[in-house]
C-alpha positions, 0 to 999 in steps of 0.5 A: 608637107614636111620641111625637107628644106631645113635639112642639110643633106650632106649629113644624111645617108637616106631620107624618109617618107611615110605613105601609110600608118597601122598594120592589119595584124595583131602580133602579141609582142607588137605595139604598132597595131595597138597605137595606130590601129588595124586599118592602115590609113594612107596619104593619097598618091598625090601627097606622097609624090608631092613629097618626093617632088620636094626632095627631088627639087632640093637636090636629094639623090639616093636612098629614100626609106618608106617608113610605113609600119607595114607597106603592104598593110593596105594592098588596095591603096598600095596598088594605086600608088605603085604604078604612079610611083614607077612612072614618076621614077622613070620620068626622072631616070630613077633618082631614088633607091627605095626601101621599106618594111613589110610583112613576109606574105609580100612573097605571095603577091606576084603583082605587088612584087613586080610593082615594087621592082618597077617602082625602084624598090631594092630592099625590104625589111621583113618581120620573120621572127622565127622559123618555129611554127609553134612560136609563131602561133603563140604570138599570133603571127599566123600570117607567117605560117601559111607558106614556107618562110624560106620560099617567101624569102626566095620569091622576094629575092627572085624579083631583085629585092634584098631581104633584111629581117628581124628575128626573135628568141625567147618565146614560150614555145621555143625548143632547146635547139632554137638557136641552131634553127635560127642560124640555119634558117638565116644562112640558108635564106641568105639574109646578110642583115639579120637583126636578132633580139631577145623577146621583150615585153613592151608596155601596151602590148598583149604580151605585156598584159599576159605576162603581168597577169601570169606574174612573170613580168620583171620590169619595164623595157627601154624599147631596145630589143637587140643586144639585150641578153636577157628578157624583162620577164621570166622566160620558160627557158632557163635564163642563162641558157637563153642568154648564152644561146642568143650570144652564140647566134650573134657570134656566128652571124657576125663572127670576128673574121666575118667569114660567115657574114661574107658567105651569106652575102655571096649566096645572096648576090648569087640567088638575087633575081634581075632588077635593073635598079638594084646596082647603083650608079657609080659617081664620085661619091661611090668612088670615094666610099670605095677608096675609104673602104680599101684604105681601111678594111683590108688591114683589119682582122677580117681583111682576107675575107673582105678582099676575097668577097670583093674579088669573087663578086667582081668575077661572078657578078661584076654588075653588083660590085657596088652593092658588094662594097655596100655590104662589106661596109655594113658588115664592118658596122655589124661586127663592131656593134655586135662584139661591142655588145658581147664584150659589154655584156660579159663585163657586166656579168663579171661585175655581177660575179664580183659583187656576189663574191664581195657580198659573201666576203662581208658576210664571212667571219674574217676580221674587218682588216682582211675584208678591206684588204680583199676589197682593195685587191678586188678593185685592182682586179676589176680595174685591169679587166675593165681597162683591157676590154675598154680598148676593144669597145666602140664609143657607145659601149665604152661610155656604158661600161665606164658608167657601170664601172663607176657605179660598182666602185661607188656602191662597194666603197660605201658598203665597205665604209659602213662595215669598217670602223670609221677610225680604221677607215681614216687610217687606211685612206690617209696612208694613200692608195695608188690603184686607179679608181676610174678608167 
């Protein structure tokens, strides 16, 4: 039994349990089936209900995440669990709001969908990856090609279960217009939370081995496949086109005024089927969250879109108002991290451009004192650009940019020191310089 008693529940938004491990599919880019196998192993229903009993007994009420690699990977065992899970929830008046991850073919199984809805599941994360069939075949994700992806998403939403999903660009078979295709699909499918990433080759995957054999691998991945604007291998598509296209997807899905995001949320609430467990109970905590949201979000750049979305939901779908508040707050989160990543990437590109200019300067015929003067001017320009962007960045990206800024200065300070006579460098340093060296 996990030691849930060691947790301070006040510091958590959700709790996690795991019923199964492993996945029956062999997607080329995925390391799950490589590590945990193709035959998902499961706990018994008694084990998982015992863990839920422990959480319930300790006073937890709210979201519980089934962190299975693929919740429906072992359908026989899931069908054994769901009726007992539904009875457990019903006997306690549904204290837990359940969500999980699954393959998109969940939408083919009416019995499973009904069982998940009865058990209190309200959200599922799907690995859709791409609407481009050739790219799905390339990556051995053929389970996504048997039925219409849009139809499968609609089937799940029709059972009152929200669909969140992961998407990828950068496959070898991606056409030039893949970015527009991804945007259209996500908007038509009404998926509010779409996590889009550039394809990454993780060590231990078939993709990694293939690219290594083809001598296209450029480096190891840090495991983060979102908000990395370039792959760690040589793609078939032009790298700059891929990077710009990826940035265009992000800036469209989570635009600065969140108009596109809130339109997807409105469509989602409209197509969502009936689920008595989808709308959460309103208590003191929910009222506090709403008050905090109303105190801040209407006065942001996207304030009008936020107010219009909540009012529209209140009129058209009043029972789902609490979920509209949740989606509005999540939208703020997505906007912050998306534009933080875009700003940080653009600044990183700026540093690279400046480095190329300074490299050309050092290789030029100008005398050393003109090169050094140009470096001093470049320092001031880089400082201004960095300071301007730092103000708009969330904390995690601010630290990253500050680190890269200092690395840039240290590198070029040393480079110019090695290229300028030492006695002349000492004269210039002793003369003083008021330009800032760090943010």
